[in-house]
C-alpha positions in Angstrom: -13.7 -1.7 -14.9 -15.2 -2.5 -18.3 -18.9 -3.4 -18.3 -21.0 -3.5 -21.4 -24.8 -3.1 -21.3 -27.7 -1.0 -22.6 -28.5 1.4 -21.3 -24.9 2.4 -20.6 -24.1 1.8 -16.9 -22.8 4.3 -14.4 -19.6 3.2 -12.8 -18.8 3.7 -9.1 -15.6 2.7 -7.2 -15.3 1.9 -3.5 -12.6 0.5 -1.2 -13.9 -2.3 0.9 -13.5 -1.5 4.6 -12.2 2.1 4.0 -12.3 5.2 1.9 -10.7 5.8 -1.5 -7.4 7.7 -0.9 -8.4 11.4 -0.6 -6.8 13.9 -3.0 -4.9 11.1 -4.7 -7.7 9.3 -6.6 -8.6 10.2 -10.2 -11.0 8.6 -12.7 -10.3 8.2 -16.4 -12.2 6.7 -19.3 -15.6 7.6 -18.1 -14.8 6.3 -14.6 -13.8 2.9 -16.0 -10.3 3.5 -14.8 -9.4 4.3 -11.2 -6.0 5.9 -10.8 -4.2 6.3 -7.5 -1.1 8.5 -7.4 1.7 8.4 -4.8 0.7 4.9 -3.6 1.5 3.9 0.0 1.1 0.5 1.8 -2.2 1.8 3.3 -3.6 1.7 -0.2 -3.5 -2.2 -0.2 -6.9 -3.8 0.0 -9.9 -4.8 -2.1 -11.4 -2.2 -4.5 -14.8 -2.8 -5.9 -16.2 -1.4 -9.2 -19.9 -1.3 -9.5 -21.8 -0.9 -12.8 -25.4 0.1 -12.5 -28.2 1.0 -14.9 -32.0 1.0 -14.8 -32.0 -2.8 -15.3 -29.7 -3.8 -12.5 -26.1 -3.9 -11.4 -22.9 -5.9 -11.5 -19.7 -5.6 -9.6 -16.1 -6.9 -9.6 -13.6 -6.9 -6.7 -9.9 -6.2 -7.5 -7.3 -7.1 -4.9 -4.4 -4.6 -4.6 -1.2 -5.5 -2.8 1.4 -2.7 -2.4 5.0 -4.1 -2.1 7.7 -1.9 -0.5 11.5 -2.2 -0.4 12.9 -2.1 3.2 12.8 1.4 4.7 13.8 2.7 8.1 11.2 3.3 10.8 14.1 4.4 13.1 17.4 4.7 11.4 20.4 3.3 13.4 22.6 6.0 15.0 26.3 5.9 15.7 27.3 5.1 19.2 30.4 6.2 21.0 31.2 4.4 24.3 34.0 4.2 26.7 35.3 0.8 28.0 32.9 -0.6 30.7 29.9 1.4 29.5 26.6 -0.1 28.3 25.1 0.8 24.9 21.9 0.0 23.0 21.7 -0.2 19.2 18.3 0.1 17.7 17.3 -1.0 14.2 13.7 -0.6 13.2 12.8 -1.3 9.6 9.7 -2.2 7.6 8.7 -3.2 4.1 6.5 -5.6 2.3 7.4 -8.4 2.5 8.7 -7.8 6.0 12.5 -7.5 5.9 14.9 -9.8 7.8 17.2 -7.9 10.1 20.6 -9.2 10.8 23.4 -7.8 13.0 27.1 -7.8 12.1 30.2 -6.6 13.9 33.0 -5.5 11.6 31.3 -7.5 8.8 31.0 -10.7 10.9 27.5 -11.9 11.9 26.8 -11.7 15.6 
């Protein structure tokens, strides 16, 4: 967030509709740079930097989208059944973009 004016502005950061990530937010370069460590999908959103001095203020909104490879919400478990029994297989995954889930039996789509 680089804003040039005289007198030198004070920079402030906010996350629209929420709080800046607690204990994972750091400021660098006299608060011109917002750094978030250990990013998660919850960190997606609009971040606003506000520059203010005695003559007024200006702001800019930065949209942050966190992408994620597919990951297990509930990992599938092996199932051992006897003939005639019923079984349920559960596959719950998430990611951004949302992953497609497909089922195969012995490598052949079901």
